[in-house]
C-alpha positions as CSV (number, residue, x, y, z in Angstrom):
1,M,-81.0,135.1,-221.4
2,I,-81.2,134.1,-225.4
3,D,-78.8,130.9,-225.6
4,L,-78.7,130.2,-229.2
5,H,-75.8,127.2,-229.0
6,A,-77.3,123.9,-227.5
7,H,-77.3,120.0,-228.1
8,T,-79.6,117.1,-227.6
9,I,-80.0,113.8,-228.1
10,Y,-79.6,114.0,-231.5
11,S,-75.7,114.8,-231.0
12,D,-74.1,114.1,-228.0
13,G,-76.1,116.0,-225.7
14,E,-77.8,114.4,-222.8
15,L,-81.5,115.7,-223.6
16,I,-84.2,115.7,-225.3
17,P,-85.6,118.3,-227.2
18,A,-88.7,118.8,-225.0
19,E,-86.8,118.9,-221.5
20,L,-83.8,121.0,-222.8
21,V,-86.4,123.6,-223.6
22,R,-88.2,123.1,-220.2
23,R,-85.0,123.7,-218.6
24,A,-83.8,126.1,-220.3
25,Q,-87.3,128.0,-219.6
26,S,-87.4,127.4,-215.7
27,I,-84.6,129.2,-215.2
28,G,-85.6,132.2,-217.2
29,V,-84.3,131.3,-220.7
30,K,-86.6,133.7,-223.4
31,A,-84.9,132.1,-226.3
32,I,-82.8,128.9,-227.2
33,A,-81.7,127.1,-230.0
34,L,-81.3,123.9,-230.7
35,T,-78.0,123.3,-232.2
36,D,-76.7,119.6,-232.8
37,H,-73.1,118.7,-234.1
38,D,-73.1,117.9,-238.6
39,D,-71.2,117.0,-240.6
40,G,-73.3,116.6,-243.4
41,S,-73.5,112.8,-242.7
42,N,-76.6,114.0,-240.3
43,M,-78.0,117.2,-241.8
44,N,-80.8,115.5,-243.7
45,F,-81.7,113.9,-240.2
46,I,-81.2,116.2,-237.3
47,I,-82.5,119.7,-239.1
48,P,-86.0,118.0,-240.0
49,K,-86.1,116.4,-236.5
50,I,-85.5,119.7,-234.9
51,I,-87.7,122.3,-237.0
52,A,-91.0,119.8,-236.4
53,I,-90.3,119.8,-232.1
54,A,-89.8,123.4,-232.2
55,A,-92.7,124.7,-234.2
56,E,-94.8,122.3,-231.4
57,L,-93.3,123.9,-229.2
58,N,-93.4,127.0,-230.0
59,D,-97.0,127.0,-230.6
60,I,-97.8,126.1,-226.9
61,L,-95.2,128.1,-224.8
62,K,-95.6,131.8,-225.0
63,N,-92.0,132.8,-222.7
64,I,-89.7,130.9,-224.2
65,K,-89.1,130.6,-228.1
66,V,-87.2,127.6,-229.7
67,I,-84.8,128.3,-232.7
68,P,-83.6,125.3,-234.9
69,G,-80.4,125.1,-235.7
70,I,-77.3,123.4,-236.4
71,E,-73.5,123.3,-235.7
72,I,-71.1,122.2,-238.6
73,T,-68.7,120.2,-236.7
74,H,-64.7,119.2,-237.5
75,V,-65.4,119.0,-241.4
76,P,-62.3,119.9,-243.6
77,P,-62.4,124.2,-244.2
78,Q,-62.8,123.4,-247.9
79,I,-66.5,122.2,-247.5
80,I,-68.2,124.6,-245.1
81,K,-69.3,126.9,-247.2
82,N,-71.2,124.0,-248.4
83,K,-72.1,122.7,-245.2
84,V,-73.5,125.6,-244.6
85,Q,-75.4,126.7,-247.6
86,N,-77.2,122.9,-247.1
87,A,-77.9,123.6,-243.8
88,K,-79.5,127.2,-244.8
89,K,-81.5,125.2,-247.8
90,L,-82.5,122.3,-245.2
91,G,-84.5,126.0,-242.8
92,A,-81.9,125.6,-240.4
93,K,-82.4,129.5,-238.9
94,I,-79.0,129.3,-236.6
95,V,-76.2,127.8,-238.8
96,I,-72.9,127.8,-236.3
97,V,-69.8,126.2,-237.2
98,H,-67.3,124.8,-234.8
99,G,-64.1,127.4,-234.3
100,E,-60.6,126.6,-234.0
101,T,-61.1,126.2,-230.2
102,I,-57.8,125.8,-228.4
103,A,-59.6,122.5,-226.1
104,E,-59.9,120.3,-229.4
105,P,-57.6,119.8,-232.8
106,V,-59.8,121.6,-235.4
107,A,-58.8,121.9,-238.6
108,P,-56.6,125.3,-239.1
109,G,-58.4,128.0,-241.7
110,T,-61.6,126.4,-240.3
111,N,-62.5,130.1,-238.7
112,R,-61.6,131.5,-241.6
113,A,-63.6,129.1,-244.0
114,A,-66.4,129.5,-241.3
115,I,-66.5,133.2,-241.8
116,E,-66.2,133.4,-245.8
117,A,-69.0,130.8,-246.1
118,G,-71.6,133.4,-244.1
119,A,-72.2,130.9,-240.8
120,D,-74.0,133.1,-238.5
121,I,-72.0,132.6,-235.3
122,L,-67.9,131.1,-235.0
123,A,-68.4,129.0,-232.0
124,H,-66.0,129.5,-229.5
125,P,-62.9,130.6,-232.1
126,G,-60.3,130.0,-229.7
127,L,-56.8,132.6,-231.0
128,I,-59.0,134.0,-234.0
129,T,-57.0,136.4,-235.6
130,E,-57.0,140.3,-236.0
131,Q,-57.5,139.8,-239.8
132,E,-59.9,136.7,-239.0
133,T,-61.7,138.9,-236.7
134,L,-61.9,142.1,-238.9
135,L,-63.2,139.7,-242.2
136,A,-66.0,138.6,-239.1
137,K,-67.4,142.2,-238.8
138,E,-67.4,143.1,-242.8
139,K,-69.3,139.8,-243.5
140,N,-71.2,140.5,-240.1
141,V,-70.7,136.7,-238.7
142,M,-70.8,136.7,-234.6
143,L,-68.1,135.9,-232.8
144,E,-68.7,133.5,-229.6
145,I,-68.1,134.3,-225.6
146,T,-68.6,131.0,-224.1
147,A,-69.8,129.3,-221.0
148,R,-68.3,125.9,-222.1
149,A,-65.3,124.6,-220.1
150,G,-61.9,124.8,-222.1
151,H,-63.6,126.4,-225.4
152,S,-63.9,129.3,-222.3
153,L,-60.0,129.9,-222.2
154,T,-59.7,132.2,-225.0
155,N,-63.1,134.2,-223.9
156,G,-60.6,137.2,-223.0
157,H,-58.7,137.0,-226.5
158,V,-62.1,137.1,-228.5
159,A,-63.3,139.6,-226.5
160,R,-60.4,142.1,-226.9
161,L,-60.2,141.5,-230.2
162,A,-63.7,141.9,-230.7
163,K,-64.2,145.2,-229.0
164,K,-61.1,146.6,-230.2
165,I,-62.3,145.8,-234.2
166,G,-66.2,146.1,-233.8
167,A,-66.9,142.6,-234.5
168,K,-70.3,141.6,-233.3
169,I,-70.5,138.9,-230.6
170,V,-72.6,136.7,-228.4
171,I,-72.6,134.5,-225.4
172,N,-73.8,131.0,-225.6
173,T,-73.8,128.1,-223.1
174,D,-72.6,125.0,-226.0
175,T,-75.0,122.8,-223.7
176,H,-74.5,119.4,-223.4
177,S,-76.2,118.6,-220.1
178,P,-78.3,120.1,-217.7
179,N,-76.0,121.5,-216.0
180,N,-74.9,123.9,-218.2
181,L,-77.6,125.9,-218.6
182,I,-77.2,129.4,-217.1
183,N,-79.3,132.5,-215.9
184,K,-79.0,135.9,-216.8
185,E,-76.7,137.0,-214.1
186,T,-74.2,134.0,-214.4
187,A,-73.9,134.9,-218.1
188,K,-73.1,138.7,-217.0
189,K,-70.5,136.9,-214.7
190,I,-68.9,135.4,-217.7
191,V,-69.1,138.3,-219.7
192,C,-67.4,140.5,-217.3
193,G,-64.8,137.9,-216.6
194,A,-63.4,138.1,-220.1
195,G,-62.8,141.7,-219.9
196,L,-66.2,143.3,-220.6
197,D,-69.0,144.9,-218.7
198,E,-72.8,144.1,-218.4
199,Q,-73.3,146.9,-220.9
200,D,-71.3,144.9,-223.8
201,F,-73.8,142.2,-222.2
202,K,-77.0,143.8,-223.1
203,T,-75.3,144.8,-226.6
204,M,-74.3,141.0,-226.7
205,Q,-78.3,139.9,-226.3
206,K,-79.2,142.3,-228.7
207,N,-77.2,140.8,-231.5
208,A,-78.8,137.5,-230.8
209,R,-82.1,139.0,-230.5
210,N,-81.7,140.6,-234.3
211,L,-80.1,137.2,-235.1
212,I,-83.5,135.5,-234.0
213,L,-86.1,137.9,-235.3
């Protein structure tokens, strides 16, 4: 299992990075991205901290890879591109944008702005449109199937459009607490619950692997 969306105490997660990584390692996760929430105000603080701990853990741990990242969250669509570019300049290896989930009042236009900005992953994109999905395919922005309650309500919609258009998808947990982490078997069930199959799960894991190489 490769999980490219998780939060630590550097935003609203419950665990320090090392404990989150250890808990993920214990259930067979092979790679995990630490992607705390950011609106630009905390970027200069979070990214260097996560880069440092990821480097330290990667020097020691042999069966899990830790990837430093960030999730651009609830910022006005007009400034998303600037935030994505800044995050990459600071060294974030995975830049996620918090998509238009139906579970939160995300600003309309966020999905399109994130795709046009070249984010690596558009998280829980809610009722993403066919046009936006086509743009994600063209821009090579991956769409997220999520294990997180609330955000997962539109997994079937996202999966259907992505499959129809050929946009790349990944499965992530959006972990905030220990019980949010999942193993490979649970991930497969979530993928199948979204109307996909085990072959799609393998493709999604391949997409995630290619993103972190």
